[in-house]
C-alpha positions as a Markdown table, in Angstrom:
| # | Residue | x | y | z |
|---|---|---|---|---|
| 1 | Met | 141.7 | 142.2 | -138.6 |
| 2 | Ile | 141.4 | 145.7 | -139.4 |
| 3 | Ser | 138.3 | 146.7 | -138.4 |
| 4 | Arg | 139.1 | 145.1 | -135.0 |
| 5 | Ile | 142.3 | 147.2 | -134.8 |
| 6 | Phe | 140.2 | 150.2 | -135.9 |
| 7 | His | 137.6 | 149.2 | -133.0 |
| 8 | Arg | 140.8 | 149.5 | -130.7 |
| 9 | Ile | 142.2 | 152.3 | -131.7 |
| 10 | Tyr | 138.4 | 154.2 | -131.6 |
| 11 | Ser | 138.1 | 153.2 | -128.6 |
| 12 | Asp | 141.0 | 154.4 | -127.2 |
| 13 | Phe | 141.9 | 157.2 | -128.2 |
| 14 | Leu | 138.9 | 158.6 | -130.4 |
| 15 | Leu | 135.6 | 157.4 | -128.6 |
| 16 | Pro | 133.5 | 160.5 | -127.6 |
| 17 | Asp | 133.2 | 161.1 | -123.1 |
| 18 | Arg | 129.9 | 158.5 | -122.2 |
| 19 | Leu | 130.2 | 158.7 | -118.6 |
| 20 | Pro | 127.4 | 160.9 | -118.8 |
| 21 | Leu | 125.6 | 157.8 | -120.4 |
| 22 | Tyr | 126.5 | 155.8 | -118.2 |
| 23 | Arg | 125.2 | 157.7 | -115.0 |
| 24 | Glu | 121.9 | 158.5 | -117.1 |
| 25 | Leu | 121.5 | 154.2 | -117.7 |
| 26 | Leu | 122.3 | 153.4 | -114.3 |
| 27 | Gln | 120.1 | 155.9 | -112.7 |
| 28 | Arg | 117.2 | 154.9 | -114.7 |
| 29 | Phe | 118.0 | 151.1 | -113.8 |
| 30 | Leu | 117.5 | 152.5 | -110.1 |
| 31 | Asp | 114.6 | 155.0 | -111.3 |
| 32 | Gly | 112.8 | 151.6 | -112.4 |
| 33 | Gly | 113.6 | 149.6 | -109.1 |
| 34 | Val | 116.4 | 147.2 | -109.8 |
| 35 | Gln | 118.8 | 146.3 | -107.6 |
| 36 | Leu | 122.5 | 147.3 | -108.9 |
| 37 | Leu | 125.0 | 144.7 | -107.4 |
| 38 | Ser | 128.0 | 143.1 | -108.2 |
| 39 | Val | 128.7 | 139.6 | -109.0 |
| 40 | Val | 129.8 | 139.0 | -105.3 |
| 41 | Glu | 127.0 | 140.8 | -103.6 |
| 42 | Tyr | 124.6 | 139.0 | -105.6 |
| 43 | Trp | 126.0 | 135.2 | -105.0 |
| 44 | Asp | 126.0 | 136.0 | -101.2 |
| 45 | Arg | 122.2 | 136.5 | -101.7 |
| 46 | Val | 121.5 | 134.0 | -103.6 |
| 47 | Ser | 123.3 | 132.1 | -101.7 |
| 48 | Glu | 121.6 | 133.1 | -98.9 |
| 49 | Gly | 118.5 | 132.9 | -99.7 |
| 50 | Arg | 117.9 | 136.6 | -99.5 |
| 51 | Cys | 116.8 | 137.1 | -103.6 |
| 52 | Lys | 113.1 | 136.9 | -103.0 |
| 53 | Pro | 111.7 | 136.0 | -106.5 |
| 54 | Glu | 109.9 | 138.7 | -107.2 |
| 55 | Gly | 113.1 | 140.8 | -107.1 |
| 56 | Arg | 114.9 | 142.7 | -110.6 |
| 57 | Phe | 118.6 | 142.8 | -110.0 |
| 58 | Leu | 121.4 | 143.7 | -112.9 |
| 59 | Ile | 124.7 | 142.4 | -111.7 |
| 60 | Leu | 127.6 | 145.1 | -113.1 |
| 61 | Arg | 130.8 | 143.7 | -114.2 |
| 62 | His | 134.1 | 145.2 | -115.8 |
| 63 | Asp | 136.5 | 144.0 | -116.8 |
| 64 | Ile | 139.4 | 146.0 | -117.2 |
| 65 | Asp | 141.4 | 145.2 | -119.8 |
| 66 | Thr | 143.5 | 148.0 | -120.4 |
| 67 | Asp | 142.1 | 150.6 | -119.2 |
| 68 | Val | 142.6 | 152.0 | -115.6 |
| 69 | Asp | 141.6 | 155.2 | -115.4 |
| 70 | Thr | 138.4 | 154.5 | -117.2 |
| 71 | Ala | 137.7 | 151.8 | -114.6 |
| 72 | Arg | 138.6 | 155.2 | -112.1 |
| 73 | Ala | 136.0 | 156.9 | -113.5 |
| 74 | Met | 133.0 | 154.3 | -113.9 |
| 75 | Trp | 133.1 | 153.4 | -110.4 |
| 76 | Asp | 133.2 | 157.0 | -109.7 |
| 77 | Val | 129.7 | 156.9 | -111.3 |
| 78 | Glu | 128.9 | 154.1 | -109.7 |
| 79 | Thr | 130.1 | 155.1 | -105.9 |
| 80 | Ser | 128.1 | 158.7 | -105.9 |
| 81 | Leu | 124.7 | 156.3 | -107.2 |
| 82 | Gly | 125.0 | 154.2 | -104.2 |
| 83 | Val | 126.2 | 151.5 | -106.7 |
| 84 | Thr | 128.4 | 148.1 | -106.4 |
| 85 | Ser | 129.9 | 146.4 | -109.8 |
| 86 | Ser | 132.8 | 144.1 | -110.0 |
| 87 | Ser | 135.9 | 145.0 | -111.7 |
| 88 | Tyr | 138.4 | 142.2 | -112.6 |
| 89 | Phe | 142.2 | 143.4 | -113.2 |
| 90 | Arg | 144.8 | 141.8 | -115.6 |
| 91 | Leu | 147.5 | 141.1 | -114.3 |
| 92 | Ser | 149.1 | 144.2 | -116.5 |
| 93 | Thr | 146.0 | 146.4 | -115.0 |
| 94 | Ile | 146.6 | 145.3 | -111.5 |
| 95 | Ala | 146.3 | 148.9 | -109.5 |
| 96 | Pro | 146.5 | 148.2 | -105.8 |
| 97 | Lys | 145.7 | 151.4 | -104.4 |
| 98 | Leu | 142.7 | 151.8 | -106.9 |
| 99 | Met | 141.0 | 148.3 | -106.2 |
| 100 | Arg | 141.4 | 149.1 | -102.0 |
| 101 | Glu | 139.4 | 152.1 | -102.4 |
| 102 | Met | 136.8 | 150.0 | -104.3 |
| 103 | His | 136.8 | 147.7 | -101.8 |
| 104 | Ala | 137.3 | 150.3 | -99.4 |
| 105 | Gln | 133.0 | 151.5 | -100.6 |
| 106 | Gly | 131.2 | 148.4 | -100.9 |
| 107 | Ser | 132.5 | 147.0 | -104.8 |
| 108 | Glu | 134.5 | 143.9 | -105.4 |
| 109 | Pro | 137.8 | 144.3 | -107.0 |
| 110 | Ser | 139.4 | 140.8 | -108.1 |
| 111 | Tyr | 141.5 | 139.1 | -110.7 |
| 112 | His | 140.7 | 138.5 | -114.9 |
| 113 | Tyr | 143.1 | 135.2 | -115.1 |
| 114 | Glu | 144.7 | 133.8 | -118.3 |
| 115 | Glu | 147.0 | 131.4 | -117.7 |
| 116 | Ile | 146.2 | 129.0 | -120.5 |
| 117 | Ala | 146.1 | 131.7 | -123.1 |
| 118 | Thr | 150.1 | 133.2 | -121.5 |
| 119 | Phe | 151.5 | 130.0 | -121.1 |
| 120 | Ala | 150.3 | 128.8 | -124.6 |
| 121 | Lys | 152.0 | 131.7 | -126.0 |
| 122 | Leu | 154.8 | 131.7 | -123.9 |
| 123 | Arg | 155.4 | 127.6 | -125.0 |
| 124 | Arg | 153.8 | 128.0 | -128.8 |
| 125 | Leu | 151.4 | 125.2 | -127.5 |
| 126 | Lys | 148.8 | 124.5 | -130.2 |
| 127 | Thr | 146.7 | 122.0 | -129.7 |
| 128 | Val | 144.1 | 120.7 | -126.2 |
| 129 | Ser | 146.3 | 117.8 | -125.5 |
| 130 | Glu | 149.7 | 120.3 | -125.1 |
| 131 | Val | 148.0 | 122.8 | -123.0 |
| 132 | Glu | 146.4 | 119.4 | -120.9 |
| 133 | Arg | 149.9 | 118.4 | -120.7 |
| 134 | Asn | 151.2 | 121.6 | -119.2 |
| 135 | Leu | 148.4 | 122.3 | -116.8 |
| 136 | Pro | 150.0 | 121.2 | -113.3 |
| 137 | Glu | 152.3 | 124.2 | -114.3 |
| 138 | Ile | 149.8 | 126.8 | -115.3 |
| 139 | Lys | 147.6 | 125.8 | -112.5 |
| 140 | Ala | 150.6 | 126.4 | -110.2 |
| 141 | Arg | 151.4 | 129.8 | -112.0 |
| 142 | Phe | 147.3 | 130.7 | -111.4 |
| 143 | Arg | 147.9 | 129.6 | -107.9 |
| 144 | Asp | 151.5 | 131.6 | -107.2 |
| 145 | Asn | 149.7 | 134.6 | -109.6 |
| 146 | Leu | 146.8 | 134.7 | -107.2 |
| 147 | Leu | 148.0 | 134.7 | -104.3 |
| 148 | Glu | 150.9 | 137.1 | -104.4 |
| 149 | Leu | 147.7 | 139.5 | -105.9 |
| 150 | Arg | 145.8 | 138.9 | -102.6 |
| 151 | Asp | 149.1 | 139.4 | -100.6 |
| 152 | Lys | 149.7 | 143.1 | -102.4 |
| 153 | Thr | 146.1 | 144.5 | -102.4 |
| 154 | Gly | 144.9 | 142.5 | -99.2 |
| 155 | Leu | 141.9 | 141.6 | -100.7 |
| 156 | Pro | 139.9 | 138.3 | -100.0 |
| 157 | Met | 139.2 | 138.2 | -104.4 |
| 158 | Arg | 136.6 | 135.4 | -103.2 |
| 159 | Thr | 135.1 | 135.4 | -107.2 |
| 160 | Val | 137.3 | 135.3 | -110.2 |
| 161 | Ala | 136.5 | 135.6 | -114.0 |
| 162 | Ala | 137.9 | 134.5 | -116.9 |
| 163 | His | 139.9 | 136.6 | -119.9 |
| 164 | Gly | 139.7 | 135.9 | -123.3 |
| 165 | Asp | 142.2 | 135.5 | -125.7 |
| 166 | Phe | 142.4 | 135.3 | -129.2 |
| 167 | Val | 144.2 | 131.6 | -128.7 |
| 168 | Asn | 141.7 | 130.6 | -126.6 |
| 169 | Arg | 139.5 | 130.6 | -129.2 |
| 170 | Ala | 142.4 | 129.1 | -131.7 |
| 171 | Leu | 142.5 | 126.3 | -129.6 |
| 172 | Gly | 139.5 | 126.3 | -128.7 |
| 173 | Tyr | 140.3 | 126.1 | -124.9 |
| 174 | Pro | 139.0 | 128.7 | -122.5 |
| 175 | Asn | 140.6 | 130.0 | -119.5 |
| 176 | Trp | 138.4 | 129.1 | -117.3 |
| 177 | Lys | 139.0 | 125.4 | -118.2 |
| 178 | Leu | 141.8 | 125.9 | -114.8 |
| 179 | Leu | 138.5 | 126.4 | -112.2 |
| 180 | Glu | 137.4 | 122.9 | -113.1 |
| 181 | Asp | 139.4 | 122.0 | -110.5 |
| 182 | Ile | 138.0 | 121.6 | -107.1 |
| 183 | Asp | 140.3 | 121.1 | -105.0 |
| 184 | Met | 142.2 | 124.1 | -106.5 |
| 185 | Arg | 138.6 | 126.2 | -105.8 |
| 186 | Ala | 138.4 | 124.8 | -102.4 |
| 187 | Glu | 142.2 | 125.8 | -101.9 |
| 188 | Leu | 142.8 | 129.0 | -102.8 |
| 189 | Lys | 139.1 | 130.0 | -101.6 |
| 190 | Ile | 137.3 | 130.6 | -105.0 |
| 191 | Glu | 133.9 | 130.6 | -104.5 |
| 192 | Leu | 132.4 | 131.5 | -107.8 |
| 193 | Glu | 134.2 | 131.9 | -111.0 |
| 194 | Val | 132.0 | 134.2 | -112.9 |
| 195 | Tyr | 131.0 | 131.9 | -116.1 |
| 196 | Asp | 129.9 | 129.0 | -113.7 |
| 197 | Arg | 126.5 | 127.2 | -114.5 |
| 198 | Ala | 125.4 | 127.9 | -111.1 |
| 199 | Leu | 125.2 | 131.8 | -111.3 |
| 200 | Glu | 124.9 | 131.6 | -115.2 |
| 201 | Ser | 121.9 | 129.5 | -115.0 |
| 202 | Leu | 120.3 | 132.8 | -112.6 |
| 203 | Ile | 121.1 | 134.8 | -115.6 |
| 204 | Asp | 118.4 | 136.1 | -117.8 |
| 205 | Ala | 119.7 | 137.9 | -120.2 |
| 206 | Arg | 123.6 | 139.3 | -120.6 |
| 207 | His | 124.3 | 142.4 | -122.1 |
| 208 | Ser | 128.1 | 143.9 | -123.0 |
| 209 | Asp | 128.9 | 147.4 | -124.0 |
| 210 | Thr | 132.3 | 145.4 | -126.4 |
| 211 | Leu | 132.7 | 144.9 | -130.3 |
| 212 | Cys | 132.7 | 140.9 | -130.2 |
| 213 | Arg | 129.3 | 139.3 | -129.2 |
| 214 | Cys | 131.4 | 136.0 | -129.7 |
| 215 | His | 130.2 | 133.5 | -127.0 |
| 216 | Ala | 133.0 | 131.5 | -127.1 |
| 217 | Cys | 134.9 | 134.9 | -126.9 |
| 218 | Lys | 134.1 | 133.7 | -122.8 |
| 219 | Gly | 137.6 | 133.4 | -121.5 |
């Protein structure tokens, strides 16, 4: 716990500016013939049969957990290189103006949702059975939040990404389980959850610039 707190303080206040390194990394991929795409752009190509087997792709995804200023700075780097990415914003980091700018330039801003974790903390749920008894209300909150965000930003938000919280790990119940409801996905026109098997089965490697490497931290 202490090491994680130190890492958060270091990341938020003491970490040197790594934007030049990020630019260099993206440029190396581009120079190597790799196509850098957002989640939705890659998914559209797959769905339409436009991804050739010999092609090489890097899907750029950012989860905007806390720092909107850094999100903008990284997006500025990407835009200068003609690269698109996906940025998933929590309710606490929603930035409508920035998100509309991203969308206008071809990138994908969308929702980094966490309704199961939020509800579990609010109601002090301790077990999976308690969560599942409350799923109708949790789904209703997700539906309301997504529709409000779409209305506030004017964006389609066709793909979404689950946020991982310590509560999810304690319960053994990730946020993405909400999207196992096929009828709700159809109603809300959600085409993809980033942890869907349909996408993950196409990915050869996943790399994350984060402290935690635990697979269970997904959503």
